[in-house]
VEXMAR-997948 format. One record per residue (C-alpha): residue number from 0; residue in one letter; z, y, x. Coordinates in pm, whole numbers. Example, Ala and Ser with C-alpha at 12.3 -4.5 7.8 and 13.67 -1.06 7.14 Angstrom:
REM VEXMAR-997948
> i  aa  zz  yy  xx
> 0  A  780  -450  1230
> 1  S  714  -106  1367
//
This chain:
REM VEXMAR-997948
> i  aa  zz  yy  xx
> 0  M  0  0  0
> 1  P  -60  357  116
> 2  Q  238  552  249
> 3  D  203  831  -6
> 4  T  448  808  -295
> 5  N  191  908  -560
> 6  I  -117  701  -640
> 7  P  -315  842  -934
> 8  V  -479  576  -1153
> 9  L  -806  708  -1295
> 10  A  -1022  543  -1560
> 11  Y  -1401  521  -1537
> 12  P  -1650  330  -1755
> 13  S  -1776  141  -1446
> 14  V  -1541  83  -1153
> 15  T  -1829  -18  -924
> 16  E  -2033  293  -1006
> 17  A  -1727  516  -969
> 18  V  -1632  365  -631
> 19  E  -1984  411  -493
> 20  W  -2006  769  -622
> 21  L  -1656  873  -502
> 22  E  -1731  732  -156
> 23  R  -2066  913  -136
> 24  A  -1958  1245  -292
> 25  F  -1601  1290  -169
> 26  G  -1589  1068  140
> 27  F  -1322  833  7
> 28  T  -1303  482  157
> 29  K  -1274  165  -48
> 30  R  -961  -30  46
> 31  W  -1023  -315  -201
> 32  Q  -1193  -394  -531
> 33  V  -1149  -665  -795
> 34  G  -1482  -702  -975
> 35  D  -1546  -413  -1212
> 36  H  -1181  -412  -1320
> 37  R  -990  -219  -1054
> 38  A  -1021  -72  -703
> 39  Q  -819  132  -460
> 40  L  -975  409  -250
> 41  A  -818  582  48
> 42  T  -834  961  18
> 43  S  -668  1007  359
> 44  P  -498  779  613
> 45  T  -178  784  403
> 46  A  -293  844  44
> 47  A  -504  667  -217
> 48  I  -621  664  -576
> 49  A  -669  363  -799
> 50  V  -981  333  -1015
> 51  T  -960  122  -1328
> 52  Q  -1210  30  -1599
> 53  G  -1176  245  -1912
> 54  E  -1269  573  -2068
> 55  P  -1162  891  -1889
> 56  P  -970  1149  -2091
> 57  S  -1189  1409  -2254
> 58  G  -1129  1773  -2322
> 59  G  -807  1791  -2123
> 60  S  -711  2029  -1850
> 61  D  -576  1762  -1615
> 62  H  -730  1725  -1272
> 63  V  -672  1563  -936
> 64  M  -594  1776  -628
> 65  I  -685  1643  -284
> 66  R  -622  1810  52
> 67  V  -921  1839  282
> 68  E  -968  1967  637
> 69  N  -1273  2184  560
> 70  A  -1337  2292  201
> 71  D  -1684  2433  274
> 72  A  -1814  2115  441
> 73  H  -1653  1898  175
> 74  R  -1815  2105  -102
> 75  E  -2157  2064  56
> 76  R  -2113  1687  76
> 77  A  -2011  1672  -292
> 78  R  -2299  1900  -398
> 79  A  -2551  1689  -206
> 80  A  -2425  1379  -388
> 81  G  -2482  1545  -726
> 82  A  -2134  1674  -809
> 83  D  -2117  1985  -1025
> 84  V  -1933  2211  -779
> 85  G  -1778  2556  -810
> 86  D  -1763  2824  -545
> 87  V  -1518  2801  -257
> 88  G  -1253  3070  -271
> 89  D  -946  3185  -80
> 90  H  -623  3231  -274
> 91  M  -317  3448  -212
> 92  Y  -99  3138  -174
> 93  G  -280  3038  145
> 94  E  -532  2784  18
> 95  R  -913  2773  29
> 96  Q  -1029  2570  -272
> 97  Y  -1319  2456  -485
> 98  T  -1355  2240  -793
> 99  A  -1598  1958  -857
> 100  I  -1682  1760  -1169
> 101  D  -1742  1390  -1107
> 102  L  -1977  1143  -1274
> 103  A  -1730  1082  -1560
> 104  G  -1664  1452  -1624
> 105  R  -1325  1458  -1451
> 106  R  -1229  1774  -1264
> 107  W  -1119  1752  -899
> 108  L  -967  2035  -696
> 109  F  -1011  2020  -318
> 110  S  -775  2237  -117
> 111  Q  -769  2344  249
> 112  S  -457  2518  382
> 113  I  -558  2836  563
> 114  S  -227  3023  582
> 115  D  143  2946  549
> 116  V  253  3195  282
> 117  A  605  3197  141
> 118  P  602  3150  -240
> 119  E  794  3475  -285
> 120  E  507  3664  -119
> 121  W  259  3566  -392
> 122  G  487  3588  -694
> 123  A  647  3246  -730
> 124  G  1021  3228  -769
//
């Protein structure tokens, strides 16, 4: 099991198609797969997501946030693989981020730390 304490479990109509697309678009690495029922993908050396067969939620505002080393390069990879990507932007809380919509319509947020800003400096309490 990955070292990270959180492993999101995300539903897709086809596990195989989702695994192939997530590898190609976001650079994740398949750790294992059981038919078209379930798979686990590494998102970093210590973190992973699980992909399971099912229908993704629709119309919700939930999303998955993943840390990346270079938001611009990651966005270009996702765009080249057919992801619907937003612009990359810098935020007052020290992150450079962009969003992408995957093949099932799920929103992903990719975040690169660019500055260590205390929460009090940008309005959090």
